[in-house]
C-alpha positions, 0 to 999 in steps of 0.5 A: 474144099477137100474137107467139105467133100469128105464131110459131105461123103461121110454125112451122105453115107451115114444118112443112107445107112440110117435109111437102109434096114439091116440085112435081117429086116430086108429078108423079112420083107416079102415080095407079097407085101409089095404086091398088096393093093393098098386101095382095097381095105382088108376085112377080116371075114370072121371078126374075133370077139375080144372077151374080157376074163371074168377074174384075174389072179394076183401074181406079184407078191404085193400089188397096188390097187389104185384109184384110176388107171395109171402110176400117178393114181392114189394107192387105195389098198395092197393086194396079196399074191393069189388074190382072185379079183373080179374084172370089170373093164380094161384100159390098155395095160390096166384092169378095173377090178373088184376085190373079195372085200368089195373094193373097186380099183385098178391094177396093172395087167402085168401082175394079174393073170386072167382066167375064165 
């Protein structure tokens, strides 16, 4: 019976420790966040228009131009560092671009910096 009580105490303590945020996280929670009225939607008075850059420049030594937005997509060309690509659209972390030789495909945004 003592083992059951000890096991229960250990599991209960572990469960509580998983539900309690670390001290740094507790300090980050402000009293204001608890006072927010959740029934009133917050509306940005001046919505910011998200603009897509007109071009992006390849920052990697070599970059795959893919047939669709994803690592599973076929590589249709290799791009070189410094290539300036025309941005068509974005899909999460992927950018649909047109190359200087008029090939269209997708590149990962991590390797193509935006500019206006």
